[in-house]
C-alpha positions as CSV (number, residue, x, y, z in Angstrom):
1,M,28.8,21.0,-30.5
2,I,25.2,20.6,-31.7
3,P,23.2,23.8,-31.2
4,I,20.2,23.6,-28.9
5,V,16.8,25.1,-29.8
6,S,14.8,26.4,-26.8
7,A,11.1,26.1,-27.3
8,N,8.6,26.8,-24.5
9,G,10.7,25.0,-21.9
10,A,12.1,22.3,-24.1
11,Q,15.8,22.1,-25.0
12,I,15.9,20.3,-28.4
13,P,19.2,19.4,-30.1
14,A,19.0,21.1,-33.5
15,L,20.2,18.0,-35.3
16,G,18.3,14.8,-34.7
17,F,18.4,11.3,-36.2
18,G,15.3,10.2,-38.1
19,T,14.5,6.5,-38.0
20,W,11.8,6.0,-40.7
21,P,11.8,3.3,-42.2
22,L,14.7,1.6,-40.3
23,K,13.8,-1.7,-38.7
24,G,15.3,-4.9,-37.4
25,E,19.0,-5.3,-36.9
26,E,19.7,-2.7,-39.6
27,G,17.7,-0.2,-37.5
28,I,19.4,-1.0,-34.2
29,A,22.8,-0.7,-35.9
30,A,22.0,2.6,-37.5
31,I,20.6,4.1,-34.3
32,S,23.7,2.9,-32.4
33,A,25.9,4.4,-35.1
34,A,24.0,7.7,-34.7
35,L,24.6,7.7,-31.0
36,D,28.3,6.9,-31.6
37,A,28.5,9.8,-34.0
38,G,27.1,12.3,-31.4
39,Y,23.4,12.5,-32.1
40,R,21.4,13.1,-28.9
41,H,18.0,13.5,-30.5
42,I,16.3,10.4,-31.8
43,D,12.9,10.6,-33.7
44,T,10.5,7.7,-34.1
45,A,6.7,7.2,-34.3
46,A,4.1,4.5,-33.6
47,M,3.5,4.2,-37.3
48,Y,7.2,3.4,-38.0
49,A,6.8,0.1,-36.2
50,N,10.4,0.4,-35.0
51,E,10.0,1.7,-31.4
52,R,11.4,-1.6,-30.0
53,E,14.5,-1.3,-32.1
54,V,14.9,2.4,-31.0
55,G,14.5,1.4,-27.4
56,E,16.9,-1.5,-27.7
57,A,19.6,0.7,-29.3
58,I,19.2,3.4,-26.7
59,G,19.0,1.0,-23.8
60,N,22.2,-0.9,-24.8
61,H,24.2,2.2,-25.6
62,A,26.7,3.9,-23.2
63,V,25.0,7.3,-23.6
64,P,22.8,7.9,-20.5
65,R,19.1,8.0,-21.2
66,D,18.8,11.5,-19.7
67,E,21.2,12.8,-22.4
68,I,19.0,11.7,-25.2
69,F,16.0,13.7,-26.5
70,L,13.5,11.1,-27.6
71,T,10.5,11.9,-29.8
72,T,7.6,9.7,-30.9
73,K,4.2,10.3,-32.4
74,V,0.6,9.2,-32.3
75,W,-1.0,8.2,-35.7
76,H,-3.9,10.3,-37.0
77,T,-6.4,7.4,-36.6
78,D,-5.7,7.2,-32.8
79,L,-6.5,10.7,-31.7
80,D,-9.7,10.2,-29.7
81,H,-8.9,10.1,-26.0
82,D,-8.7,6.4,-25.2
83,A,-6.8,5.5,-28.4
84,L,-4.3,8.3,-27.9
85,I,-3.5,7.4,-24.3
86,A,-3.2,3.7,-25.3
87,S,-0.9,4.6,-28.2
88,A,1.3,6.7,-25.9
89,E,1.4,4.0,-23.3
90,A,2.3,1.4,-25.9
91,S,5.1,3.6,-27.3
92,V,6.6,4.1,-23.8
93,E,6.5,0.3,-23.2
94,K,8.1,-0.5,-26.5
95,L,10.8,2.1,-26.1
96,G,11.5,0.8,-22.6
97,V,11.5,4.2,-21.0
98,D,9.6,5.9,-18.2
99,Q,8.4,8.6,-20.5
100,V,9.4,10.2,-23.9
101,D,10.8,13.7,-24.2
102,L,8.3,14.8,-26.9
103,L,5.0,13.3,-28.0
104,L,3.5,14.6,-31.2
105,I,0.3,14.3,-33.1
106,H,1.7,12.7,-36.3
107,W,-1.0,14.2,-38.6
108,P,-4.1,16.2,-37.8
109,S,-7.3,14.2,-37.9
110,P,-10.1,15.6,-40.1
111,A,-12.7,13.8,-38.0
112,I,-11.8,15.2,-34.6
113,P,-11.7,19.0,-33.7
114,I,-8.2,20.3,-33.2
115,A,-9.1,21.4,-29.7
116,V,-10.2,17.8,-28.8
117,Q,-7.1,16.3,-30.3
118,V,-4.8,18.6,-28.5
119,G,-6.7,18.3,-25.3
120,N,-6.2,14.5,-25.4
121,L,-2.5,15.1,-26.1
122,C,-2.4,17.3,-23.0
123,D,-3.8,14.6,-20.9
124,A,-1.0,12.2,-22.0
125,K,1.4,14.8,-20.7
126,R,-0.5,15.1,-17.4
127,R,-0.3,11.3,-17.0
128,G,3.5,11.5,-17.2
129,L,3.8,9.7,-20.5
130,T,5.9,12.6,-22.0
131,R,7.8,15.6,-20.8
132,H,6.7,17.8,-23.7
133,I,4.0,17.8,-26.4
134,G,3.7,19.1,-30.0
135,V,2.2,18.5,-33.4
136,S,3.4,17.4,-36.8
137,N,2.1,18.3,-40.3
138,F,0.1,21.2,-39.0
139,P,-0.3,24.2,-41.4
140,S,-0.1,27.7,-39.9
141,R,-3.9,28.0,-39.2
142,M,-3.9,24.7,-37.4
143,V,-0.8,25.7,-35.4
144,D,-2.8,28.7,-34.2
145,E,-5.7,26.5,-33.2
146,A,-3.5,23.9,-31.5
147,V,-1.6,26.5,-29.5
148,A,-4.8,28.0,-28.3
149,A,-6.2,24.6,-27.2
150,A,-3.0,23.8,-25.4
151,A,-2.9,27.1,-23.7
152,A,-6.4,26.5,-22.4
153,A,-5.1,23.3,-20.8
154,D,-2.0,25.1,-19.5
155,E,0.2,22.7,-21.4
156,P,2.4,24.5,-23.9
157,L,3.3,23.0,-27.3
158,V,7.0,23.0,-28.1
159,A,7.3,21.8,-31.8
160,N,5.7,21.4,-35.2
161,Q,7.4,18.7,-37.3
162,I,6.8,19.3,-41.1
163,E,8.5,18.7,-44.4
164,Y,11.0,21.4,-44.9
165,H,14.0,21.7,-47.2
166,P,15.4,24.2,-49.7
167,F,12.8,23.4,-52.4
168,L,9.8,23.8,-50.2
169,G,9.0,27.3,-48.9
170,Q,7.5,27.2,-45.4
171,S,7.4,30.8,-44.5
172,A,3.8,30.8,-43.2
173,V,4.4,27.8,-40.9
174,L,7.8,29.1,-39.8
175,A,6.2,32.5,-38.9
176,A,3.4,30.7,-36.9
177,C,6.0,28.6,-35.0
178,R,8.1,31.6,-34.2
179,R,5.0,33.6,-33.1
180,H,4.1,31.0,-30.6
181,G,7.7,30.0,-29.5
182,L,7.6,26.5,-31.2
183,A,10.5,24.8,-32.8
184,L,10.0,23.8,-36.4
185,T,11.4,20.3,-37.0
186,A,12.3,19.6,-40.6
187,Y,11.7,16.1,-41.9
188,S,12.9,15.1,-45.4
189,P,15.5,17.8,-44.9
190,I,17.5,16.8,-48.1
191,A,14.3,16.4,-50.2
192,R,15.0,12.6,-50.5
193,G,18.3,13.3,-52.1
194,R,17.2,15.9,-54.6
195,V,19.6,18.5,-53.1
196,S,22.6,16.7,-54.7
197,D,21.4,17.6,-58.2
198,N,20.8,21.3,-57.8
199,P,23.4,23.7,-59.3
200,V,23.0,26.4,-56.7
201,I,23.6,23.9,-53.9
202,Q,26.4,22.3,-55.8
203,A,28.2,25.6,-56.3
204,I,27.9,26.5,-52.6
205,A,29.1,23.0,-51.6
206,K,32.1,23.3,-53.9
207,D,33.0,26.7,-52.4
208,K,32.7,25.4,-48.8
209,G,34.4,22.1,-49.4
210,K,31.3,20.3,-48.2
211,S,28.7,18.0,-49.6
212,E,25.3,19.2,-50.9
213,T,23.6,17.4,-48.1
214,Q,25.7,19.2,-45.5
215,I,24.9,22.5,-47.1
216,A,21.1,21.8,-47.0
217,L,21.4,20.7,-43.3
218,R,23.5,23.7,-42.4
219,W,20.9,26.0,-44.1
220,L,18.2,24.5,-41.9
221,I,19.8,24.7,-38.5
222,Q,21.3,28.1,-39.2
223,Q,17.7,29.4,-39.2
224,P,16.5,30.4,-35.7
225,G,14.2,27.9,-34.2
226,V,14.7,25.2,-36.8
227,V,15.7,21.5,-36.1
228,A,16.6,19.0,-38.8
229,I,16.2,15.2,-38.6
230,P,18.2,13.5,-41.4
231,K,18.1,9.7,-41.8
232,S,20.6,7.2,-43.1
233,A,21.5,3.6,-42.5
234,D,25.1,4.2,-43.7
235,P,27.5,4.9,-40.8
236,A,29.7,7.1,-43.0
237,R,26.7,9.3,-44.0
238,I,25.4,9.3,-40.5
239,R,28.7,10.8,-39.4
240,A,28.8,13.3,-42.3
241,N,25.2,14.5,-41.6
242,I,26.1,15.6,-38.1
243,A,29.4,17.3,-39.3
244,V,27.8,20.6,-40.1
245,T,28.8,22.8,-37.1
246,D,32.3,23.7,-38.3
247,F,31.2,26.2,-41.0
248,F,28.7,29.0,-41.6
249,L,26.7,30.1,-44.6
250,T,26.9,33.7,-45.5
251,D,23.8,35.9,-45.6
252,D,24.0,35.8,-49.4
253,E,24.2,32.0,-49.5
254,M,21.3,31.7,-47.1
255,V,19.2,34.0,-49.4
256,R,20.2,32.0,-52.5
257,L,19.2,28.7,-50.9
258,S,15.9,30.1,-49.6
259,A,15.1,31.4,-53.1
260,L,14.9,27.8,-54.3
261,G,11.8,27.2,-52.3
262,S,8.2,27.1,-53.6
263,R,4.9,25.5,-52.9
264,D,5.6,23.0,-55.6
265,G,8.5,21.4,-53.9
266,R,6.6,19.1,-51.5
267,R,7.7,15.4,-51.7
268,G,5.1,13.9,-49.4
269,D,1.4,14.5,-49.8
270,F,-1.3,12.0,-48.9
271,D,-5.1,11.5,-48.8
272,W,-5.2,12.4,-45.2
273,S,-3.0,15.5,-45.6
274,P,-4.5,18.9,-44.5
275,D,-4.8,21.9,-46.8
276,W,-1.3,23.2,-46.9
277,D,-0.2,26.9,-46.7
């Protein structure tokens, strides 16, 4: 049974299926395999250019729509009011749903005040385009700003999606999310495969009879309020990635894994990135 993270009214499955950069028939097959395997949380974005594939896979699957937690995101160049609403409307149309479960600001815009970005996001929720709203790639100080702006509009945020894995310490962001009742959703949860080569993770994996990837995913979802969204196009790996609920890591193992993290472990940093914690 996949744990559920409760966050300001949202009930988010702690393991989701990431869809970047899955497209075309491969994307539809992978998402269908994820639903077959038991995933009930699917993550996409306007920028991924695969929302039609996600919608087709969900629409053609036997799992009812109301059992799937569906997330999409608005790109950082589309955060003024009209562009954000148009992006959200286009996402809903491409996905073939009445509304998504979670709409995120994909990256903060340096050109628009946080309060304005979040206010526009709140309006998308009021228009019925999404059940819940949140942010992505927001460092701790921006989380505080975003939460204040959402509270002013009486529309709580429920999540901040950021890069998080054993090699990237995120204590400041995690503390901010917990302070405000947000889930922290971890993308790149296996550090683009780097977890397989680490001797600490290898040793714990051998002791548990699990893969290094499974150890990293278990470490994430065993932390309160943390969600992980691994991605794969391989049905066997898709099934393996969700098979992490039949064992626990000890307190000592959790500490050893957490000690691997530093500020230097980031795998994704771009020209438009904010100043990280």
